[in-house]
N, C-alpha and C positions, 0 to 999 in steps of 0.2 A: 075530511080528512082523505089522503091518498094512502093506502097501506101497500108498504114496499117490503120486499123479501129478496135476500141474496141467497146465492148458491155460490159457494167457494168463500171462504175466509183466510184468505192468504194475505200476503204483505199489500197487495193492492186494495184488497176490501177494507183492510185496518188502516191504512195510511191515506187512502183516497176516498174510498166511497162512503164509508161510515162517517168521517167526519163531515163531508159533503151533506150527506143526508141529516145530519145534526143542525146543520147550519139553515135548513129550508122546513120553517113552520108547517106547511102543509104537509109535508112527509111523515108518516109514522112508520118505523121499521116495528114489524110486526113478528117477522122469524127470519131465520138463517140457517143454513144448513153446509155442513163440511164433513167429509169423511173421517177426518181426525177428530174425534169426539173432544180430547184433551185442549185441542188448540180452541175447537169451538167454544168451549166452557170458558176458557181464558178470554176471549174475544167478548162473549156474553158479558161476564163479570166486568169488563172494561166499559161498554157502551150501553149497558143495561137492555139486552135484546129480551124481550118477552120470552121466546121459545125457541129452541136449538132442535136440531134435528141432524142424523147423519143420512137420512133418505131423503132424496129431493122430490120424489113422487108422494111421498106422504106429507111433506110439509106443504106441497103446493094444494092438495086436496083438504088438508084440516085448516091451514091459514086464509087461503082463498087471496092472495095478494092482486092488487090491480096492475103493478110495476113489478118485474123481476130483472135484478140485476145478476147476470151471468159473469162471474169472476173466476172461473176455474182454468185448467191448462187447457189452450187451445184446441187440441186433440178432441176435446169434449164438448168444446162449443156447440156443434150442430146438434148433438142429442139434448143437450141442456135447454138450448135455445126452443127446439120442437117441443120438448116436454113443456116448458112453460108457455108457450103459444098453446099447446092442447087445453091446458087448463085455463084459459082464457084472459092470461096475463099479457101486457104489453113487455117488452123486451128491450134491456139496455145491455149490450154484450160488450166485454172487453175486448180490446185489440189483441193480437191479430185476430180478425173477424172469423174465418173459418181456414179448414187445411186444404180446401181446394176451391175453385170458381164453382164447380159443380155444386159443392154443399152450399155454396153462398146463394146461389139460384134456386135451390131446393128450399131453402129456410125463407128467402124472400117470397117465394110462391106460397109458402105455408102462412107467412104472416099477412098476406094479402088475402087468401082464403078466410083466414080466421077473422079480417078487420081489425089486426092490433098493429101497433105501432112497434119499430124495429129500428133500432139506431147502435151505432158504434162507437165506443168511447176514445175518439180521437180529439182528447179535449183541448189541444194546444191551442187550436185557432180561437179558443174562449180565454186565452191569456192576454192581457193588456197590450204586451209587447207587439203580438202578431194582429191582434183584432183591432187594434188603432193604426197599424201600419196600413192593414188591408182597406179601412175606410179612407185613408189619405191617399193612397194608390188609387182607389175607386173616384175618389173626389178630383183627380188630377194634379194634387198638389205637388209632387215629384216629377210629373211627366211619365211619360211610357216605360215601363219595366221591361228591358231587353235581355238582360243577363242577370243569373243568380247562381251564387255558389253557397253550398251547404255544407259543413262538414262536423264531424264528431271525432275527438281524440281522446283516448284513455287507455290504460292498460286494465281490460275487464273481459277475459276470455270467458267462454262458457263455463269452463271448469271452476271459475270463481262465484258463479252464481250460487244464491243460498238454496234454491229450489231444484231438485232432481228434475224437473221436467226441462227447464231452461238448460241445464247441464247437458241434456241429452239430445237436445236439438242438433240437427245436423244442417238445416237452413235456421241460422241464428240471427245474425246482426241485421240482416235485411228484413228478413220476414218477421221477427220478433220487437224490433224497435223501428224499423224502417217506416212502417205505417204513418207514424208521427212526422217526419220530414217531408214523406211523399205528400201527405196531406196538407201540409203547410204550403209547398211549392205549388200545387195545384190552387190551394185557396188564394194566395199571393198573384198568381198568373190568371186566376179566374177563367182557369182552362185545363183540361186533361192533356198530358202530352200526346204527340202523334206517332212518336218513335222512342226507342231506347237502346242505347248500348251501354255494354257493361263489361268490366273487368274484376272478376273475382277469384284471384290467384289462390292457389292451395297453398297453405302455409303446414310446413311438415311436422311441427308439433301438435297440430289441431285438425280435427275431422271435420269442422264446420267453418262458415265463413266468418272471419275475422277482420278481413280487409275487403273492403267494396268501393269501387268506383262506378258511378253511373253517369253517363250524359243523356239528358232528357230533352227532346226536341218539342219545343212547344209550337203552336201557330205562329203564322206571321213572323217567321224567320227569328224567334225568340228560344233560347235554350237556358238549360241549368245543368249544373255538375253537383253530384252528392257523393261525398266522401266518407266512409265508416271506417274507423281505424281503431280496433278494441285492441291491438297489440302495441299501442304508442308509449313510449316512457318519457316523453314531453309533458308538461304541467296540462292536467287535464281541462279540456274544454268540452262540456257536455252537450252543447248545441250551438253552432254560430251560423250566422248567415251574411252576406256580402249581397245586396240587391243594387244594381247600377240601372240608373233610370236616367231619361234625356236632362233632367235638371239637378239631379242630386245622387249620391250613393249613400245607401243606408247600411248600417251595422247593426245587425240584431243579434244579442247574446242572451241566451238561458242557462241557468246552472251557477249563478254566483259570477260576479267580477270586481276585481280590484287594480286598478290602474291608475299610475301617476307618473307624469313624465313630461319631458319636454324635447322637443325634436326640430330638425331644421326640415321644413316642408317645401317641396317645389311643386308650383302650381304654374302652367302656362308661361314657363319660362322664367318666372321670378321665384326667390327662395327667402322664407322668413321663418323665426321660431314659431312653433305651436305648442301651445298648451292642452293637456289633456288630463282630467281628473274624472274616475268613477269607481265607487264602491256600493255594491249593491249584492244581496244575497240571493235574490230572484233573478231580474232580468233587466236589460236595457236594450232600448232601440233609440238610436241617434241619427241625425241627417249629416251628411258631410258635405262640402261644396268648397273648393279651393283650401283657403285657411280655415274657413269655419267648421267647427263639428259641435253641434248642439244636441243634446238628448231630448227627446220629446216623449218618452216613457221610461220611467225608473220603477221597478218593482222591489221593494225593500226585502221581502220574504218570498220563499218559494210560493208557486202559483198553481201546482198541481191539483190539490185539494180544492182550492176556490174555483178555478176552471171547470174541475168536474161538477160542483155544485152549479155553476152558470149552465152546464150542458143539462143538468137534470131540470132546471128551470125552463129551459127551451124545451125539454122533453115533456113537462107537464103542459107546456102550453099547445103542444102538438097532438098530445092524447085523443082529443076529439076527431080531429081529421084523419087519425092514424096514417100519416104521409109515410111512403117508403123513399123517398128521394135520398134521405140521409144513407139508407141501407144500399141503395143503388150505387152511391157515389163509394162507399165501402167495398163494394162489391168490384169497381174498377181499380180502387187502389189496389185490392189483392190479385186483380188480374195484371196490372203493372207489375207487381212484386214478382210474379212467377215469370212472366215475360223477360224480366231483368235477369234472372236466373238462366233461361231460355238463351238469351243473347250472350251471355258470359260463356256458357258451355259450349255454343255453337260459332262464338268468336264472329257475331254479325249483328247488324242492327234489326230490331225487330220492329215490323211496323204495327202500331196499335189501331 
């Protein structure tokens, strides 16, 4: 049995990490820590956690966990990850990884010195919608991926966030959420971008970034756009992707989907009616070519907790080798994020 402890018992721990741990028989949650003792007791009661602490160092000393999940606000990630590593634990850190690239470099160096595994929970790549798409792309089923569009639209500015630390972020939409779509784009292109351009206009009513547009240049003349719009009054689209490949176009939707309709569809000079029906609460991936539009993945329920569980299974398999490849990847996603802010401020393309 692998002993696991959590630092931070906010929404992400309650909705993702603890349900994920419950689904894995090899994991025993032995302790958890939060500065809000009342909240900690409520979560303890719900998940039957044996021991609750308000001091992380005391918990690590007494519980001696094999794995620590750091699910605290991002400005505390460096200190909490280092503390867990110093107590001999492997670490799974929530995104965003660190507050700076320098912090990321330091914690990776400390994980290497300690011989411990360090990963960041960008778990979307473990959802069937994205995982199966990547596998089919790698197998050449759709041909070469040359262009991707990714977007989010909702009305959810930082001051609507239920937690104070999110509401106080000055770098918000891209830094706090962007790790997910940026990781997915790198995963699907099987490459990091070589350059980034960005437009992040200031919105008078908000101090943080609520509207973001990135252009990501990938090797071999491929590129992607990412738009995050947190002040849209249109119907919410939590995360949408359009992937254009040599043989097909793919539409990936996450966050619930209900579509039904018939429309006249033009393709290579001809027109005919096209029928499309979709109803899923989780996500869908479909391949489109001409008049054909066929789903190849449909998730009936939200998959964030299940994806986190799958990530934890990968974590368990890698503990023996203590690989830092995933941590270096997270470091590069963080570097890309800050490069995008720099590109927007200087109104230029930043080479990576």
